[in-house]
N, C-alpha and C positions, 0 to 999 in steps of 0.2 A: 621465514615460512610459517612458524608457529603463530606469529602475529596475525598473518592473513587468515589462518584457520580460526583463530580466536575471534577475529573481526567478523568473519562470516557467521560463526556460531552466535555471537552477540547480535548481529543484524537479524538473523532468523528469529531469535527470541523477541527482539523488538517488534518485528513484523507480526509475529503471532499475537503479541500483547495488543498492538494497535488494531489488528483484525478483530480480536475479541471485543475491544472497546467499541469499534464501529458497529458490530452486530448488537451489542448490548446498550447502545446509545439511548438515552431517555428523551432527548429532544432532537429535532431536525438539525439544529445548530451544532449539537455535539457530534452528530453523525457526519456533518460536513467537515468538522475539525479532524475527526479521526480518519476519514477517508482521505483527506488532504495529507495527513501525516503518513498514511500508507503510500501515497504517491511519492512523497519525498524519500521515504525509507527504501522503496523499490528502486528509485534512481541511484541511491547509494549502493544498494546491493548489485545493481547492474555494473557500476564502476568496479566494485570488488571482483566480480566475475571477469570483466574485461581484462583486468590486470593480473588475474590468477595464472597459475602454471598449468591449468587444465589444457587438454587438447582443444583445437579450434572447433572440432565437432561438438564436444561437450559444452563449450562456451556458447556456441550458436543455439543449441537446444535450451540451455538455461536462460539465455537472453530472450529467446522466443517466449518462454513461459513468463519471465519477469515482465516483458513488454505487454503481454496479454493481460496480466493482472493489473498493471499500471493503467492500461486503457479502461478496464472495467471500473477501477476506482475513480479515475478522472470523470468518466461518464456518470458515476454515482454522485460525485460532487456537483456536476452540472445540473443533474435532475433535481437534487435537493436544493441547490441554490435557486433554481426556478420556482420551487415550491415556496421558499422564503420570500422571494421577490413578488410572487403573485398575491401574497397576504391572504391566502386561502386558509380558513380555519381547518386545521388538521389535528386529529387526535392521534398522536404518535404512539403512545403507550397508555392504555386505559388504567 
């Protein structure tokens, strides 16, 4: 049980770090990489929640939030990838 609690805490820390990196990205390519990392980390977090000893109601609520975040970050990756593929000159950070 301690392993799961530690796993969840480590995962939350990794998600916060990746989120900060996505926000602070200096290039579109960096932003794509960090948003993609967030999608992967959220997938792992969902697995941890699914196998946890929480009540089904708590799991459902947590999974709903995790899936909403994952959808947001997948959409960000799609939009940023479209920008890269369009070869439009974009000033990301002046």
